[in-house]
C-alpha positions in Angstrom: 59.8 -84.2 43.2 56.7 -83.9 40.6 54.6 -82.6 43.5 57.3 -79.9 44.3 57.4 -78.9 40.4 53.6 -78.8 40.4 53.6 -76.6 43.5 56.0 -74.4 41.9 54.0 -74.0 38.8 50.9 -73.1 40.7 53.0 -70.4 42.4 54.1 -68.9 39.3 50.7 -68.8 37.7 49.4 -67.0 40.8 52.1 -64.5 41.0 51.3 -64.0 37.1 48.0 -63.5 38.1 48.8 -60.9 40.8 51.2 -58.7 38.4 48.3 -59.1 35.6 45.4 -57.7 38.3 48.1 -55.1 39.3 48.7 -53.7 35.6 45.2 -53.5 34.8 44.2 -51.6 38.3 47.2 -49.5 37.4 45.6 -48.7 33.9 42.3 -48.0 35.0 43.4 -46.1 37.9 45.3 -43.8 35.2 42.5 -43.7 32.8 39.9 -42.9 35.8 42.5 -39.8 36.8 42.9 -38.7 33.1 39.4 -39.0 32.5 38.0 -37.1 35.6 40.6 -34.0 34.9 39.1 -33.4 31.6 35.7 -32.0 31.0 33.5 -30.6 28.0 33.0 -26.8 27.1 29.4 -25.9 27.3 28.0 -23.7 24.7 28.1 -20.2 25.8 26.8 -18.2 22.8 24.0 -16.1 23.5 24.0 -16.4 27.2 24.4 -13.8 29.5 27.6 -13.3 31.2 26.4 -14.1 34.7 24.6 -17.5 33.4 27.9 -18.4 31.7 29.9 -17.6 34.7 27.8 -20.0 37.1 27.5 -22.7 34.0 31.7 -22.7 34.0 32.0 -22.7 37.8 30.0 -26.4 37.6 32.3 -27.3 35.1 35.6 -26.2 37.3 36.6 -23.8 34.3 37.0 -20.2 34.3 35.7 -17.2 32.5 37.6 -14.2 30.8 36.1 -11.2 29.1 38.7 -10.1 26.0 36.5 -7.9 24.3 33.1 -5.9 23.6 31.5 -5.3 20.4 28.5 -3.4 19.1 26.0 -5.6 17.8 22.2 -4.8 17.1 20.8 -8.4 17.3 22.8 -9.5 20.3 21.5 -7.9 23.8 24.1 -6.3 25.8 26.2 -8.3 28.0 25.6 -11.5 26.0 28.1 -13.8 24.4 28.9 -13.1 20.8 31.7 -15.9 20.6 34.0 -18.2 22.9 37.4 -20.1 22.9 37.6 -23.0 23.1 34.6 -23.8 21.1 31.7 -25.5 22.3 31.8 -29.3 23.1 35.8 -29.2 23.4 37.6 -31.3 26.2 39.7 -29.3 28.0 41.6 -29.5 31.6 39.9 -28.8 34.8 40.7 -24.7 36.0 41.3 -24.0 32.2 40.0 -20.4 31.3 37.3 -20.0 28.2 37.6 -16.4 26.7 34.6 -14.8 25.4 33.8 -11.9 23.1 30.3 -9.9 24.5 27.8 -7.7 22.6 27.6 -4.0 23.9 24.1 -4.0 22.3 23.2 -1.3 19.6 24.8 2.1 19.6 22.5 4.7 21.3 22.4 8.5 20.8 20.0 11.3 21.7 17.3 11.9 18.9 18.1 15.6 17.5 15.1 17.8 18.0 13.6 18.5 14.5 10.5 20.4 15.6 9.8 23.9 13.7 12.3 22.7 11.1 11.5 22.7 7.1 10.8 18.9 6.2 14.1 18.8 4.0 16.0 20.0 6.8 14.7 17.8 9.4 15.4 14.8 7.0 19.1 15.6 6.3 19.9 16.3 10.2 18.1 12.7 11.1 20.4 11.0 8.3 23.4 13.1 9.6 22.7 11.6 13.2 22.5 8.0 11.7 18.6 8.0 12.0 15.9 7.0 9.4 12.8 8.8 8.5 9.8 6.9 9.3 6.1 7.6 8.8 5.5 11.3 7.7 1.7 12.6 8.5 0.3 15.7 7.4 -1.8 18.2 8.9 -2.9 21.8 9.3 -1.5 24.2 11.6 -2.0 27.9 12.3 1.3 28.0 14.5 3.9 26.0 11.9 4.8 27.0 8.8 3.8 25.1 5.9 6.2 22.1 5.2 7.8 22.3 8.8 7.6 19.5 11.3 4.9 20.1 13.8 5.9 16.8 15.9 8.0 13.8 16.1 8.0 10.5 17.5 10.2 9.6 19.7 10.5 12.9 21.2 13.4 14.9 21.3 16.5 14.4 23.3 15.3 11.0 24.3 17.7 8.0 23.8 17.2 5.9 20.5 19.8 3.2 19.1 21.1 4.4 15.9 19.4 3.3 12.8 15.7 3.4 14.6 13.2 5.3 12.4 11.6 8.6 13.5 8.1 9.6 12.6 7.2 13.0 11.7 4.0 15.3 11.3 4.6 18.1 8.9 2.5 21.3 8.6 0.3 21.8 5.5 0.0 25.4 6.9 -3.2 27.1 8.1 -6.7 25.7 7.4 -7.9 26.8 3.9 -10.1 29.8 4.0 -13.7 28.2 2.9 -16.1 30.5 1.2 -19.3 30.4 -0.9 -18.9 30.7 -4.7 -20.8 34.1 -5.7 -23.3 34.4 -8.7 -21.4 36.1 -11.5 -23.3 34.8 -14.4 -24.6 38.0 -16.4 -22.0 40.1 -14.9 -19.3 41.8 -17.3 -15.8 39.7 -17.2 -13.7 42.4 -16.2 -16.0 42.7 -12.8 -15.9 38.9 -12.6 -12.0 39.0 -12.7 -12.0 41.5 -10.1 -14.4 39.8 -7.8 -12.5 36.4 -7.8 -9.1 38.1 -7.6 -10.1 40.1 -4.4 -11.5 36.7 -3.0 -8.2 35.0 -3.4 -9.2 32.8 -6.2 -7.5 32.0 -9.2 -8.5 32.3 -12.7 -8.1 29.1 -14.5 -9.2 29.8 -18.2 -12.0 31.9 -20.1 -13.8 30.3 -22.9 -15.8 32.2 -25.6 -18.9 31.4 -27.3 -21.1 33.3 -29.9 -24.0 34.6 -28.5 -24.8 37.9 -30.4 -27.9 38.5 -28.5 -26.0 39.1 -25.0 -23.5 42.2 -24.7 -20.0 40.9 -25.4 -17.7 39.6 -22.6 -20.9 38.7 -20.4 -20.5 35.9 -18.2 -22.5 33.1 -19.6 -21.4 30.4 -17.0 -19.3 29.6 -14.5 -17.2 26.9 -12.6 -17.4 26.2 -9.9 -21.3 26.8 -9.8 -22.9 29.8 -7.6 -23.5 28.7 -3.9 -20.8 26.1 -4.1 -18.3 25.5 -1.5 -15.0 26.9 -2.1 -11.2 27.2 -0.8 -9.0 29.8 -1.5 -6.7 29.7 -4.2 -9.6 27.5 -5.9 -9.4 27.5 -9.8 -12.4 29.3 -11.7 -13.2 29.1 -15.2 -15.6 31.4 -17.0 -17.6 31.2 -20.1 -18.3 34.5 -21.8 -20.2 35.8 -25.0 -18.6 36.9 -28.0 -19.6 39.0 -31.1 -22.4 40.7 -29.0 -23.5 44.5 -29.1 -21.1 46.2 -26.9 -18.3 47.0 -28.8 -14.9 45.6 -28.7 -13.7 42.3 -27.2 -11.9 42.3 -23.8 -9.8 39.5 -23.8 -8.8 37.9 -20.7 -5.9 35.1 -20.8 -5.3 32.2 -18.9 -2.3 32.4 -16.5 0.6 31.9 -19.0 2.9 28.7 -19.2 6.4 28.5 -18.1 8.9 25.8 -17.5 11.4 25.8 -14.5 14.0 23.4 -13.4 13.6 20.8 -10.4 16.6 19.6 -8.9 16.3 16.2 -6.9 19.1 14.0 -5.6 17.8 10.2 -5.3 18.3 9.2 -1.3 21.0 6.9 -0.9 20.8 3.2 -0.2 21.5 -0.4 -1.7 18.5 -0.7 -4.1 17.1 1.6 -7.1 14.3 3.5 -6.2 10.9 4.2 -8.2 10.8 8.4 -8.3 7.6 9.7 -9.6 7.0 13.7 -10.2 3.3 15.1 -9.8 2.8 18.9 -10.8 -0.5 20.5 -9.5 -1.2 23.9 -11.1 -4.1 25.7 -13.1 -4.0 22.8 -15.6 -4.9 20.2 -13.0 -2.8 17.2 -11.7 -0.7 15.3 -13.6 2.4 12.9 -13.3 5.0 14.1 -15.6 8.0 12.1 -14.6 8.2 8.3 -13.3 11.2 6.1 -13.8 13.7 3.7 -11.5 16.7 5.7 -10.7 19.8 4.2 -8.8 20.3 5.6 -5.4 22.2 8.8 -5.0 21.9 10.1 -8.9 20.7 13.7 -9.4 17.7 14.3 -11.3 16.7 17.4 -13.3 13.2 17.6 -14.4 11.4 20.6 -16.4 8.4 21.8 -14.4 5.3 23.4 -16.2 4.2 26.4 -14.3 0.8 27.9 -14.8 0.5 30.4 -12.3 1.1 29.1 -8.5 2.1 25.4 -9.0 3.1 22.7 -6.6 5.5 19.9 -7.2 5.5 16.7 -5.3 8.4 14.0 -5.2 7.5 10.7 -4.6 10.0 7.8 -3.6 8.7 4.1 -3.9 5.1 5.6 -3.2 6.2 8.0 -0.3 6.3 11.7 -0.5 9.5 12.7 -0.2 9.9 16.4 -1.5 7.1 19.1 -1.8 8.0 22.5 -3.6 6.1 25.4 -4.7 6.7 27.4 -7.7 5.2 30.7 -9.1 5.5 32.1 -12.6 7.9 34.7 -13.0 
């Protein structure tokens, strides 16, 4: 009887072992099936669509494009975002939704060759381009302050926001002449001579010199024989109180004031604006301030004869205007 009971106990223990083994196997099998049916979503950000498609295929996942967006920093057909996010555990054959880049917006570059500098600049801004480097050169064919050439070339395709470099005309080459010797000539003759040569009388100074006929040229600047350009300024020193009657007074060009209106270019930051005037009195800066973008300036300009006004923004020439005494 005792042997029988011992045999039954052994059988029961063996049955329990089999049951436990079967349960463990079932749990392991379920866990294996569950584990192998889920995969980790790879990181697709910045990858090309073709590369992402191959990568997801290896992971038994699908790809679906839901949107395209303009993006200056990401090349076209590269992924900007994804759902589910990288590292997520998902079931096999699940779809990963992506948003891709269309790249930068492109358009044709307008043709500004031959247009006045300010008009060209405004046209580029309207087409969402920036004005790049501006260089100057003399041209016999292109009027002063008009655009000679641009780079990139007109009607080529570029991204919105790109810079367009311009070459601007300074007009025809200045006429080079030799300054005549007008010393000992009468002032009236000297003034008529420089006028006919296209020169500009800057000022006339007088010195007491009784032994020389009145209004005789004693000295001149530029000196005789110097190479000069058309519109060069000329100064005379003439005798006063000499022997030949009444003094003929020749005055320097009169000083007038005219108004310059200027709008500060738009942007996010304040700009340094300076105004330089070139006239018979020389070259001088008459205005320098830090100005908010978009603000309208009104500056009084001293005009003496032919006057050139240059407006600089952050050290770069932005506008050039010519004024004449009225």
